[in-house]
C-alpha positions as CSV (number, residue, x, y, z in Angstrom):
1,M,42.3,1.9,26.4
2,N,45.5,-0.1,25.7
3,T,48.2,-0.6,28.8
4,E,51.3,1.5,27.7
5,K,54.5,-0.2,29.6
6,I,57.4,2.0,30.1
7,K,61.0,0.3,31.9
8,C,62.0,4.0,33.6
9,L,59.1,6.1,34.7
10,I,59.8,9.3,36.5
11,I,57.2,11.3,38.3
12,G,58.6,15.2,38.6
13,S,60.1,18.0,36.7
14,G,62.6,19.7,38.8
15,P,66.7,19.2,39.1
16,A,66.2,15.8,40.3
17,G,63.6,14.7,37.8
18,Y,65.1,16.5,35.1
19,T,68.8,15.1,35.8
20,A,67.4,11.6,36.4
21,A,65.7,11.4,33.2
22,I,69.2,12.7,31.3
23,Y,71.5,9.4,33.0
24,A,68.6,7.5,32.4
25,A,68.4,7.9,28.8
26,R,72.0,7.7,28.2
27,A,72.1,4.5,30.1
28,D,68.9,3.2,27.5
29,L,66.3,3.2,30.1
30,N,63.6,5.3,27.7
31,P,62.8,7.4,30.4
32,V,59.1,9.3,30.7
33,V,58.9,11.9,32.5
34,F,55.6,13.4,33.9
35,E,56.0,17.0,34.6
36,G,53.2,17.4,37.3
37,M,51.4,20.4,37.6
38,Q,54.4,22.3,38.5
39,A,56.8,22.0,35.2
40,G,60.1,22.5,36.2
41,G,59.3,22.5,40.1
42,Q,59.8,25.3,42.9
43,L,63.2,26.9,40.7
44,T,60.5,28.4,37.9
45,I,58.8,30.3,40.8
46,T,62.3,31.9,42.0
47,T,64.2,34.7,40.4
48,E,67.5,34.7,39.3
49,I,69.6,31.6,40.3
50,E,73.7,32.4,41.4
51,N,74.4,29.5,43.2
52,F,74.1,26.7,40.8
53,P,77.7,25.6,39.5
54,G,78.2,26.4,35.3
55,Y,76.4,30.0,35.5
56,P,79.2,32.6,36.0
57,E,76.5,35.4,35.7
58,G,73.3,33.3,37.2
59,V,70.4,32.6,35.0
60,A,66.5,32.5,35.6
61,G,65.0,29.8,37.1
62,T,62.6,29.1,34.6
63,E,65.8,29.2,31.7
64,M,67.4,26.5,33.9
65,M,64.3,24.2,33.9
66,S,64.0,24.8,30.0
67,Q,68.0,24.0,29.8
68,L,67.7,20.9,31.7
69,K,64.5,19.7,29.8
70,A,66.2,20.2,26.6
71,Q,69.1,17.6,27.8
72,A,66.7,15.3,28.8
73,E,65.3,15.1,25.4
74,R,68.2,15.5,23.3
75,F,69.3,12.1,24.9
76,G,65.9,10.9,24.3
77,T,63.6,10.9,27.1
78,E,59.8,11.7,26.5
79,V,58.2,14.7,28.7
80,R,54.8,14.7,29.2
81,P,52.9,17.9,30.5
82,E,50.4,15.5,32.7
83,S,50.3,14.4,36.5
84,I,50.2,10.9,37.8
85,T,46.8,10.4,40.0
86,K,47.4,6.9,41.3
87,A,50.6,4.6,41.6
88,D,50.1,1.0,42.7
89,F,53.5,-0.8,44.0
90,S,52.0,-3.8,45.2
91,H,53.6,-5.5,42.7
92,R,55.8,-5.0,39.3
93,P,55.6,-3.9,36.8
94,F,53.8,-0.7,38.6
95,A,50.1,-0.1,37.9
96,I,50.1,3.9,36.9
97,E,47.1,5.7,36.1
98,T,47.5,9.5,34.7
99,E,45.1,12.4,35.2
100,S,43.6,11.8,31.7
101,G,42.8,8.1,32.8
102,A,45.7,6.5,30.8
103,N,47.0,3.3,32.1
104,I,50.4,2.4,32.7
105,L,52.8,-0.5,33.3
106,A,55.8,0.5,34.8
107,E,58.9,-1.8,35.4
108,S,60.4,1.0,37.7
109,V,59.8,4.3,39.2
110,I,61.8,7.4,40.2
111,I,59.6,9.6,42.6
112,A,60.9,13.6,42.2
113,T,57.7,15.7,43.3
114,G,59.8,18.0,45.2
115,A,58.7,19.7,48.4
116,S,56.2,22.9,48.7
117,A,56.8,25.9,50.5
118,R,54.3,26.5,53.0
119,W,52.6,29.6,52.3
120,L,50.7,32.2,54.6
121,G,48.1,32.4,52.3
122,L,48.0,36.1,51.6
123,E,47.1,37.5,47.8
124,S,49.7,40.1,48.1
125,E,51.9,37.2,48.8
126,Q,51.5,35.8,45.7
127,K,51.4,39.2,43.7
128,F,55.0,39.8,45.1
129,M,56.2,36.2,44.5
130,G,59.9,36.7,43.0
131,Q,59.5,40.3,43.1
132,G,60.5,40.6,47.2
133,V,59.0,37.2,48.3
134,S,60.7,34.8,49.0
135,A,60.6,30.9,50.6
136,C,64.7,30.5,50.3
137,A,67.0,32.8,51.9
138,T,69.9,30.9,50.7
139,C,68.9,31.4,47.1
140,D,67.5,34.8,47.0
141,G,69.3,36.1,50.0
142,F,72.2,37.8,48.2
143,F,70.0,39.6,46.3
144,Y,68.7,41.5,49.4
145,K,72.7,42.9,50.1
146,N,72.8,45.7,53.0
147,Q,68.7,45.6,52.7
148,V,66.4,45.6,55.8
149,V,64.4,42.2,55.2
150,A,61.9,39.9,57.4
151,V,61.7,36.0,58.3
152,I,58.6,34.9,58.8
153,G,58.5,31.7,61.4
154,G,59.5,30.7,64.9
155,G,61.6,27.4,64.3
156,D,65.1,26.2,63.2
157,T,64.7,27.1,60.0
158,A,63.1,30.5,60.5
159,C,66.3,31.3,62.9
160,E,68.7,29.8,60.4
161,E,67.6,32.0,57.8
162,A,67.4,34.8,59.9
163,S,71.1,34.3,61.2
164,Y,72.5,33.8,57.1
165,L,70.4,37.0,55.8
166,S,72.0,38.8,59.3
167,K,75.4,38.3,57.1
168,I,74.2,39.7,54.6
169,C,71.5,42.3,55.0
170,K,71.4,45.6,57.2
171,K,68.7,44.7,59.4
172,V,66.6,41.5,60.1
173,Y,63.1,41.3,61.4
174,L,62.2,37.9,62.9
175,V,58.4,37.8,62.8
176,V,57.2,35.0,65.4
177,R,53.5,34.5,66.0
178,R,53.9,33.5,69.4
179,D,55.9,35.2,72.8
180,E,58.3,32.3,71.9
181,L,60.6,30.6,69.8
182,R,59.9,26.8,68.5
183,A,64.0,26.6,67.8
184,S,66.2,24.9,69.4
185,K,67.9,26.6,72.7
186,A,71.1,26.5,70.6
187,M,69.5,28.9,67.8
188,Q,67.4,30.7,70.1
189,E,71.0,31.8,71.8
190,R,72.4,32.6,68.3
191,V,69.2,34.5,67.2
192,F,69.2,36.6,70.6
193,A,72.8,37.5,70.3
194,N,72.3,38.6,67.1
195,E,72.8,42.6,67.2
196,K,70.9,42.7,63.7
197,I,68.3,40.3,64.4
198,E,64.9,42.2,65.8
199,V,62.1,39.4,66.9
200,L,58.7,40.8,66.6
201,W,56.8,38.6,69.3
202,N,53.1,38.1,69.3
203,S,52.8,39.5,65.6
204,K,51.0,38.2,62.2
205,P,51.6,39.2,59.1
206,N,48.5,40.9,57.5
207,E,49.9,42.2,54.5
208,I,52.6,42.2,52.1
209,L,53.3,45.8,50.7
210,G,54.7,47.5,47.4
211,D,54.4,48.2,44.1
212,A,55.4,48.2,40.7
213,D,59.2,47.6,41.7
214,G,58.1,45.0,44.0
215,V,58.0,44.8,47.9
216,N,58.9,47.8,50.4
217,G,57.0,46.8,53.3
218,L,55.3,44.2,55.7
219,R,51.9,45.3,57.8
220,I,51.7,43.1,60.8
221,E,49.1,42.8,63.7
222,N,50.0,41.9,67.7
223,S,47.9,38.9,68.4
224,K,47.1,40.4,71.8
225,S,46.7,44.3,71.4
226,G,45.3,43.9,68.3
227,E,47.4,47.1,66.8
228,T,49.0,46.9,63.3
229,K,51.9,48.8,62.6
230,D,53.7,49.0,59.1
231,I,57.4,48.1,58.6
232,E,59.5,49.2,55.6
233,L,61.6,46.4,54.3
234,M,62.7,45.0,50.5
235,G,62.0,41.3,51.1
236,V,60.1,39.2,53.2
237,F,61.2,35.4,53.8
238,L,58.8,33.1,54.4
239,A,60.2,29.9,56.8
240,I,56.8,28.4,57.9
241,G,58.1,24.7,56.8
242,H,58.0,22.7,53.7
243,K,55.2,19.8,52.9
244,P,56.6,17.0,50.9
245,N,54.7,15.9,47.8
246,T,53.7,12.4,48.9
247,D,50.3,12.2,49.3
248,L,50.2,9.9,46.1
249,F,52.5,7.3,47.5
250,K,51.9,7.9,51.8
251,E,50.3,4.0,52.2
252,Q,52.8,2.5,50.4
253,I,55.7,4.3,50.7
254,E,57.8,4.6,54.0
255,L,57.9,8.2,55.1
256,D,59.6,10.0,57.8
257,A,57.4,12.0,61.0
258,Q,57.6,15.1,58.4
259,G,56.2,13.0,55.2
260,Y,59.4,13.2,53.5
261,I,60.6,9.7,51.7
262,K,63.0,7.6,53.4
263,T,65.7,6.3,51.5
264,L,67.9,3.0,52.4
265,D,70.9,3.5,53.6
266,K,72.9,6.6,51.5
267,S,70.9,5.3,48.4
268,S,68.1,6.7,46.4
269,K,66.0,3.3,47.2
270,T,63.1,3.3,49.2
271,N,61.3,0.2,50.8
272,I,59.6,-1.1,47.3
273,E,62.3,-2.8,45.5
274,G,62.1,-0.9,42.0
275,V,60.7,2.6,43.4
276,F,63.4,5.2,44.0
277,A,63.1,9.1,45.1
278,A,65.5,11.8,44.3
279,G,65.3,15.4,45.2
280,D,63.0,17.4,47.9
281,V,60.9,15.1,48.6
282,M,63.7,13.1,50.1
283,D,65.4,15.9,51.2
284,P,64.5,17.7,54.5
285,S,67.6,19.1,55.3
286,Y,69.2,20.9,52.5
287,R,66.5,21.6,49.4
288,Q,68.8,23.0,47.1
289,A,68.8,22.6,43.4
290,I,72.3,21.2,42.9
291,V,72.1,18.9,45.5
292,A,68.4,17.6,43.9
293,A,70.1,17.2,40.8
294,G,72.9,14.8,42.3
295,S,70.4,12.9,43.9
296,G,68.5,12.5,40.6
297,C,71.5,11.1,39.1
298,K,72.4,9.1,42.3
299,A,68.5,7.6,41.6
300,A,69.0,7.1,37.8
301,M,72.5,5.1,38.4
302,D,70.5,2.9,41.4
303,C,67.4,2.6,39.0
304,E,69.7,1.2,36.1
305,R,71.2,-1.4,38.3
306,F,68.2,-2.3,39.4
307,L,66.8,-3.1,36.2
308,I,69.8,-5.1,34.9
309,E,69.6,-7.0,38.2
310,N,66.3,-7.6,38.1
311,P,64.5,-8.0,34.3
312,I,60.8,-8.4,33.4
313,A,60.3,-11.2,31.1
314,E,58.3,-10.0,28.3
């Protein structure tokens, strides 16, 4: 099998990957995007997006990703519906292998594989995804104005999401598995002082309830008594963490304690020269589409400068 040569290979196809492709294509880097298992990234499993600039009436996540893809292709990006299975960053050009077994030599690589929300593992959770089940209060909280919702989790993220939702919703249940919060003292105090937040201790979500119109309840089990009860509500927000999609690179790319890619200073540069990171895969703090898109721009610009300064002789 012949080995293909690619100047700029982009792994991942969410806002970061597609934006990197737009900038890289306009810089004549001839980028090739490998979409991976979830073309378009996490935004394709959300409902309407109302906080991305330029969409005054909102836009469906799938539609936005389709538009970003089309824009990247307009400037010459090649998008392939395939995953990368191996990457050797020990020397340039980097040896890459695809799931179909194709071999690639890449002069540069932009990693934009994102981070996946951790889920409870309930069948009903998947059934009502985008119909009352969400992993992002900032993204979807507005749709539950003056409604009752629940946040699952006991860490800082869960407390932040509950506090955020309390400004929009009529009532917020914070469902905690243990009899204490893992969140920082300051976040705990903020939750306890909020009259609109009710903490349900020692509570395990057993089932997300709903009908054709979406979620209408949550069944929880008390871990001490074993008793179950149903709560009427309209939305369930998962805040039990995210897992950065870095397993493919963890033996070569420097990661932080949570598994996110470390970048140098304020750039997109990784510890491997010629390998860059953008989007949620290197962002444990914000996890917003607009931030991911901006980091994709940075990665493409960093990549362009690197290729100019470090050409590979033919």
